[in-house]
C-alpha positions as CSV (number, residue, x, y, z in Angstrom):
1,X,25.2,-135.1,0.0
2,X,25.4,-136.4,-3.6
3,X,28.5,-135.6,-5.6
4,X,28.3,-132.9,-8.2
5,X,30.7,-134.7,-10.4
6,X,28.8,-135.5,-13.6
7,X,30.6,-138.8,-13.9
8,X,28.6,-139.9,-10.7
9,X,25.5,-140.0,-12.8
10,X,26.8,-141.9,-15.8
11,X,26.0,-145.5,-16.2
12,X,28.8,-148.0,-16.0
13,X,30.6,-148.7,-19.3
14,X,29.3,-151.9,-20.8
15,X,28.6,-153.2,-24.3
16,X,25.0,-152.0,-23.8
17,X,25.9,-148.4,-22.8
18,X,27.6,-145.9,-25.1
19,X,31.1,-144.6,-24.2
20,X,32.2,-141.7,-26.5
21,X,35.8,-141.8,-25.2
22,X,36.1,-145.4,-26.5
23,X,33.9,-144.7,-29.6
24,X,31.1,-147.1,-28.7
25,X,27.4,-146.6,-29.0
26,X,24.4,-147.7,-27.1
27,X,22.9,-151.0,-28.1
28,X,20.4,-153.6,-27.0
29,X,20.6,-157.3,-27.1
30,X,19.2,-158.5,-30.5
31,X,15.5,-159.2,-30.3
32,X,12.7,-159.4,-32.8
33,X,11.4,-156.0,-31.6
34,X,13.3,-152.8,-32.6
35,X,15.1,-151.2,-29.7
36,X,13.5,-148.2,-28.0
37,X,9.9,-149.3,-28.2
38,X,8.9,-146.5,-30.6
39,X,8.6,-143.5,-28.3
40,X,9.1,-140.3,-30.2
41,X,9.9,-142.2,-33.4
42,X,6.5,-143.8,-33.6
43,X,4.9,-142.4,-36.7
44,X,3.2,-143.6,-39.8
45,X,6.4,-143.7,-41.9
46,X,8.4,-145.2,-39.1
47,X,6.0,-148.1,-38.6
48,X,5.1,-148.5,-42.3
49,X,7.1,-149.7,-45.3
50,X,7.3,-148.5,-48.9
51,X,6.0,-151.3,-51.1
52,X,5.1,-151.9,-54.7
53,X,3.2,-154.5,-56.8
54,X,1.9,-155.1,-60.2
55,X,-1.6,-153.7,-60.5
56,X,-2.5,-154.8,-64.0
57,X,-1.0,-155.9,-67.3
58,X,-2.8,-155.5,-70.6
59,X,-0.9,-156.8,-73.7
60,X,-1.7,-156.5,-77.4
61,X,-3.3,-153.1,-77.6
62,X,-3.5,-151.4,-81.0
63,X,-2.9,-147.7,-81.5
64,X,-6.1,-145.8,-80.7
65,X,-7.3,-148.5,-78.3
66,X,-8.8,-148.0,-74.9
67,X,-7.6,-149.6,-71.6
68,X,-10.0,-149.3,-68.7
69,X,-9.1,-151.2,-65.5
70,X,-10.2,-151.4,-61.9
71,X,-7.0,-151.4,-59.9
72,X,-6.7,-154.1,-57.2
73,X,-6.5,-152.7,-53.7
74,X,-3.1,-152.2,-52.1
75,X,-2.6,-153.1,-48.4
76,X,-2.2,-149.5,-47.5
77,X,-2.0,-146.0,-49.0
78,X,-1.3,-145.4,-52.7
79,X,1.7,-143.2,-53.4
80,X,1.4,-143.3,-57.2
81,X,1.4,-145.5,-60.3
82,X,4.1,-146.4,-62.8
83,X,2.6,-146.7,-66.3
84,X,4.9,-148.7,-68.6
85,X,4.3,-148.8,-72.3
86,X,6.1,-151.4,-74.4
87,X,5.5,-151.4,-78.2
88,X,6.8,-154.5,-80.0
89,X,6.1,-156.4,-83.2
90,X,6.5,-153.5,-85.6
91,X,7.9,-154.3,-89.1
92,X,9.6,-151.8,-91.2
93,X,8.4,-152.8,-94.6
94,X,10.0,-150.3,-97.1
95,X,9.3,-147.2,-95.0
96,X,11.7,-144.6,-93.5
97,X,10.0,-144.5,-90.1
98,X,9.7,-141.0,-88.5
99,X,7.8,-139.8,-85.4
100,X,6.0,-136.6,-84.5
101,X,7.6,-133.9,-82.2
102,X,5.6,-135.0,-79.2
103,X,6.3,-138.7,-79.5
104,X,6.7,-141.1,-77.7
105,X,4.6,-139.4,-75.0
106,X,1.6,-139.1,-77.3
107,X,1.3,-142.9,-77.3
108,X,-1.1,-142.0,-74.6
109,X,-3.8,-139.7,-75.8
110,X,-5.6,-139.2,-72.5
111,X,-5.3,-140.7,-69.0
112,X,-7.7,-140.5,-66.0
113,X,-7.4,-141.9,-62.6
114,X,-10.3,-141.9,-60.1
115,X,-9.9,-142.6,-56.4
116,X,-12.0,-145.2,-54.5
117,X,-14.9,-142.7,-54.3
118,X,-15.0,-141.9,-58.0
119,X,-13.3,-138.5,-57.8
120,X,-10.9,-137.8,-60.6
121,X,-7.5,-137.2,-59.0
122,X,-5.4,-137.2,-62.2
123,X,-6.4,-136.3,-65.8
124,X,-4.4,-135.1,-68.7
125,X,-3.1,-136.0,-72.1
126,X,0.1,-138.0,-72.8
127,X,2.4,-135.0,-73.3
128,X,1.0,-133.4,-70.1
129,X,1.7,-136.7,-68.3
130,X,5.4,-136.3,-69.4
131,X,5.5,-132.7,-68.2
132,X,4.0,-133.6,-64.8
133,X,6.6,-136.4,-64.5
134,X,9.4,-133.8,-65.1
135,X,8.0,-130.7,-63.4
136,X,5.8,-131.8,-60.5
137,X,8.6,-132.1,-58.0
138,X,6.9,-135.4,-57.0
139,X,9.1,-137.7,-59.1
140,X,12.5,-136.3,-58.2
141,X,14.7,-133.4,-59.4
142,X,18.1,-132.2,-60.5
143,X,17.6,-134.0,-63.9
144,X,17.1,-137.4,-62.3
145,X,13.4,-137.3,-63.2
146,X,14.2,-137.4,-66.9
147,X,12.3,-140.4,-68.2
148,X,14.6,-140.8,-71.2
149,X,17.5,-141.6,-68.7
150,X,15.7,-144.5,-67.1
151,X,17.4,-147.9,-67.7
152,X,14.3,-149.4,-69.3
153,X,13.7,-146.5,-71.7
154,X,14.0,-147.5,-75.4
155,X,13.9,-144.8,-77.9
156,X,11.5,-145.3,-80.8
157,X,13.1,-147.3,-83.6
158,X,13.1,-144.9,-86.7
159,X,14.9,-144.6,-90.0
160,X,15.2,-146.9,-93.0
161,X,15.3,-150.0,-90.8
162,X,13.0,-148.6,-88.1
163,X,10.3,-150.8,-86.7
164,X,8.5,-148.1,-84.6
165,X,9.0,-150.1,-81.4
166,X,9.6,-148.2,-78.1
167,X,9.5,-148.5,-74.4
168,X,9.0,-145.9,-71.7
169,X,7.5,-145.4,-68.3
170,X,6.0,-142.4,-66.5
171,X,4.8,-141.9,-63.0
172,X,1.3,-140.8,-61.9
173,X,2.0,-139.2,-58.5
174,X,-0.5,-138.9,-55.6
175,X,1.7,-138.4,-52.6
176,X,2.9,-134.8,-52.1
177,X,5.4,-135.4,-49.3
178,X,7.4,-138.6,-49.3
179,X,8.8,-137.9,-45.8
180,X,5.4,-138.2,-44.2
181,X,3.1,-139.9,-46.8
182,X,1.0,-136.8,-47.0
183,X,-1.7,-137.1,-49.6
184,X,-1.2,-140.8,-50.3
185,X,-4.6,-142.3,-51.0
186,X,-6.2,-145.1,-49.0
187,X,-6.8,-148.1,-51.2
188,X,-7.7,-151.1,-49.0
189,X,-11.4,-151.7,-49.8
190,X,-12.2,-154.3,-52.4
191,X,-15.7,-152.8,-52.7
192,X,-14.4,-149.4,-53.5
193,X,-11.3,-149.5,-55.8
194,X,-9.4,-147.0,-57.8
195,X,-10.0,-147.0,-61.6
196,X,-7.7,-146.2,-64.5
197,X,-8.8,-145.2,-68.0
198,X,-6.2,-144.8,-70.8
199,X,-7.0,-143.9,-74.4
200,X,-4.0,-144.7,-76.6
201,X,-2.9,-142.3,-79.3
202,X,-3.5,-143.1,-83.0
203,X,-0.6,-144.0,-85.3
204,X,-1.2,-140.7,-87.1
205,X,-0.6,-138.8,-83.9
206,X,2.5,-140.8,-83.1
207,X,4.2,-141.3,-86.5
208,X,4.9,-138.9,-89.4
209,X,5.9,-142.0,-91.4
210,X,4.6,-145.2,-89.9
211,X,6.2,-148.6,-90.2
212,X,4.7,-151.1,-92.7
213,X,3.3,-153.1,-89.8
214,X,2.4,-151.2,-86.6
215,X,3.6,-152.5,-83.3
216,X,1.2,-153.6,-80.5
217,X,1.4,-151.9,-77.1
218,X,1.5,-153.6,-73.8
219,X,0.4,-151.5,-70.8
220,X,1.7,-152.5,-67.4
221,X,0.7,-150.6,-64.2
222,X,2.7,-150.9,-61.0
223,X,1.5,-149.5,-57.7
224,X,3.8,-147.7,-55.2
225,X,2.2,-147.7,-51.7
226,X,2.7,-147.4,-48.0
227,X,1.8,-150.7,-46.2
228,X,-0.6,-150.6,-43.2
229,X,1.6,-150.6,-40.1
230,X,1.4,-154.0,-38.5
231,X,2.3,-152.7,-35.1
232,X,-0.6,-150.2,-35.1
233,X,-3.1,-150.4,-38.0
234,X,-4.7,-147.3,-36.8
235,X,-1.7,-145.2,-37.9
236,X,-2.3,-143.2,-41.1
237,X,-0.5,-140.5,-43.1
238,X,-0.9,-137.0,-41.7
239,X,-4.3,-135.3,-42.4
240,X,-5.6,-138.6,-43.8
241,X,-8.1,-137.8,-46.6
242,X,-6.2,-134.9,-48.1
243,X,-5.4,-135.3,-51.7
244,X,-3.2,-133.7,-54.3
245,X,-4.7,-133.7,-57.9
246,X,-3.5,-132.9,-61.4
247,X,-5.9,-131.5,-64.0
248,X,-5.6,-130.3,-67.6
249,X,-7.4,-127.2,-68.9
250,X,-6.7,-124.3,-71.2
251,X,-6.7,-120.5,-71.1
252,X,-10.0,-118.8,-71.5
253,X,-9.0,-116.9,-74.6
254,X,-6.7,-117.4,-77.6
255,X,-3.4,-115.4,-78.0
256,X,-3.4,-113.5,-81.3
257,X,-0.1,-112.5,-82.9
258,X,1.3,-109.4,-81.2
259,X,-1.9,-108.9,-79.1
260,X,-2.0,-107.2,-75.8
261,X,-4.4,-109.2,-73.6
262,X,-4.3,-111.2,-70.4
263,X,-5.1,-114.9,-70.5
264,X,-7.3,-116.1,-67.7
265,X,-6.1,-119.4,-66.3
266,X,-8.6,-121.9,-64.9
267,X,-8.4,-124.5,-62.2
268,X,-8.5,-122.3,-59.1
269,X,-10.2,-122.9,-55.8
270,X,-7.5,-124.8,-54.0
271,X,-3.8,-124.5,-53.0
272,X,-1.9,-124.5,-56.2
273,X,1.4,-126.3,-56.0
274,X,2.6,-126.1,-59.6
275,X,1.3,-124.4,-62.7
276,X,2.7,-125.9,-66.0
277,X,1.8,-123.9,-69.1
278,X,2.2,-125.2,-72.6
279,X,1.8,-123.0,-75.7
280,X,0.5,-124.5,-78.9
281,X,-0.2,-122.7,-82.2
282,X,-3.2,-123.1,-84.4
283,X,-1.7,-126.2,-86.0
284,X,-1.3,-127.8,-82.5
285,X,2.5,-127.5,-82.7
286,X,4.4,-126.5,-79.5
287,X,5.8,-123.0,-79.9
288,X,7.9,-120.4,-78.0
289,X,6.7,-117.5,-80.3
290,X,4.1,-116.0,-77.8
291,X,6.9,-115.5,-75.2
292,X,8.0,-111.9,-75.7
293,X,9.9,-109.2,-73.8
294,X,8.2,-109.7,-70.4
295,X,6.1,-112.4,-68.9
296,X,3.7,-111.6,-66.1
297,X,1.7,-113.7,-63.7
298,X,-1.2,-111.8,-62.1
299,X,-3.3,-112.9,-59.1
300,X,-6.5,-110.9,-58.5
301,X,-5.2,-108.0,-60.5
302,X,-1.8,-107.9,-58.9
303,X,1.4,-108.9,-60.8
304,X,3.3,-111.4,-58.7
305,X,5.9,-112.3,-61.4
306,X,7.3,-109.8,-63.9
307,X,10.4,-111.1,-65.7
308,X,11.9,-111.8,-69.1
309,X,11.3,-115.2,-70.6
310,X,15.0,-116.0,-70.2
311,X,14.9,-115.4,-66.5
312,X,11.8,-117.6,-66.1
313,X,13.4,-120.3,-68.2
314,X,16.7,-120.1,-66.2
315,X,14.7,-120.4,-62.9
316,X,13.0,-123.6,-64.3
317,X,16.4,-125.1,-65.0
318,X,17.7,-124.3,-61.5
319,X,14.6,-125.8,-59.9
320,X,14.4,-129.0,-62.0
321,X,17.8,-129.5,-63.7
322,X,16.0,-130.4,-66.9
323,X,16.4,-128.8,-70.4
324,X,13.1,-127.0,-71.2
325,X,11.0,-128.4,-74.0
326,X,9.7,-125.9,-76.6
327,X,6.6,-124.1,-75.5
328,X,6.8,-124.9,-71.8
329,X,6.6,-122.4,-68.9
330,X,6.5,-123.5,-65.3
331,X,5.5,-121.6,-62.1
332,X,6.3,-123.8,-59.1
333,X,5.3,-122.9,-55.6
334,X,7.2,-125.8,-54.0
335,X,10.7,-124.3,-53.3
336,X,9.9,-122.4,-50.1
337,X,13.2,-123.2,-48.3
338,X,15.7,-123.6,-51.1
339,X,16.4,-123.6,-54.9
340,X,15.2,-127.1,-55.6
341,X,11.6,-128.2,-55.6
342,X,12.5,-130.9,-53.1
343,X,13.4,-128.2,-50.5
344,X,9.9,-127.4,-49.6
345,X,7.7,-127.1,-46.5
346,X,4.6,-126.1,-48.5
347,X,4.5,-122.6,-46.9
348,X,4.6,-120.8,-50.3
349,X,1.7,-122.6,-52.0
350,X,-0.6,-120.3,-54.0
351,X,-3.9,-120.1,-52.1
352,X,-6.9,-119.6,-54.3
353,X,-10.6,-119.6,-54.0
354,X,-13.2,-120.3,-56.7
355,X,-13.3,-116.5,-57.3
356,X,-9.5,-116.0,-57.6
357,X,-8.4,-114.5,-60.9
358,X,-5.1,-116.0,-62.2
359,X,-3.9,-114.5,-65.4
360,X,-0.9,-114.8,-67.8
361,X,0.2,-111.6,-69.5
362,X,2.8,-110.2,-71.8
363,X,3.0,-106.5,-72.6
364,X,2.6,-107.6,-76.2
365,X,2.6,-111.2,-77.1
366,X,5.2,-112.3,-79.7
367,X,4.7,-112.7,-83.5
368,X,2.9,-116.0,-83.9
369,X,3.2,-117.5,-87.4
370,X,0.2,-119.8,-87.0
371,X,-2.1,-117.6,-84.9
372,X,-3.8,-117.8,-82.6
373,X,-1.9,-119.7,-79.9
374,X,-3.5,-121.5,-77.0
375,X,-2.2,-121.8,-73.4
376,X,-2.8,-125.3,-72.1
377,X,-2.4,-125.7,-68.4
378,X,-1.6,-128.6,-66.1
379,X,-2.3,-127.6,-62.6
380,X,-1.2,-129.3,-59.3
381,X,-3.8,-128.7,-56.6
382,X,-3.8,-129.5,-52.9
383,X,-7.0,-130.2,-51.1
384,X,-6.2,-130.5,-47.4
385,X,-8.7,-131.9,-44.9
386,X,-7.3,-129.8,-42.1
387,X,-4.4,-127.3,-41.9
388,X,-1.9,-127.2,-44.7
389,X,0.9,-129.6,-44.2
390,X,3.5,-127.3,-42.5
391,X,0.9,-126.4,-39.8
392,X,-0.2,-130.0,-39.3
393,X,3.1,-131.9,-38.7
């Protein structure tokens, strides 16, 4: 009869077998193959690697110019693009250089990225690109996503000796879940490549007082991607073919000073991950004036959020750790398991159909000096191939 002593079943203590009492751990002789042979750890992210490369570099662009490029394929799945703008060569002259309130982000007037099949997966203006970088939850949180804190950020040179030069970079995110690669886009076919189109802002949109000689802008694009697993090229991100997209639109009606009306918000028909709302008055200036006593978000005639603006703004700060820009209101559906947007299992996404009615409302909108105001929206939308992420992996 075998002994019931559990020590009977333990392997002999060697350098290859762990022994907790002597604080050693299991190990294998060093080989070129990782120990364990994969097993339960075999997955796309386990077998792949996070990589990056320069996709394109376009120097010498004037304000108001257009950059249109076909992005070279990456050996794997695109996670996102870093767009770096470097303005150099400005000369002060005799001007006291000053910039507009939305600078430097309005150095990009519009940006559009299409996937390998020609579907737009990202389209917005330059300030919206900045807001997505900060409030998407796809670039980081707790204030670390602040692009002005990046080591390569150079504030615009202004004042009596200002040249108007600047440097900044913003991220165009595709991947929704960095733990799994969910929604990263396949980009391996030279016959079907992603395309990028950028229209640069004009000097009048950027400067309130321009330098005597305007700088030229270099546009560099870097790709972040998952490499195809060498051990098993058939491995792919979960629900391969799903995509997460960002689009810009605006409310269906204007907001008159002191009015009492609901503003229908577009871009429904998918799972909404984030809804970024930006208020601009009739002069196109960002404004907080419409935000009055209560803010309400309605879905199909039912109010799902009723709160004072201060509570909404406080929640934004707790979620993102970033000081709110004037005119900005964010509803995020990516904090299902905690207070930060990174603590998310996608279970609280706002499911909509093409017939869903999403409205923004205030019992009475505030007094707007330059009326009417317009609610611009930047909407994050998930289009899953199969089940939503939390059900699929």
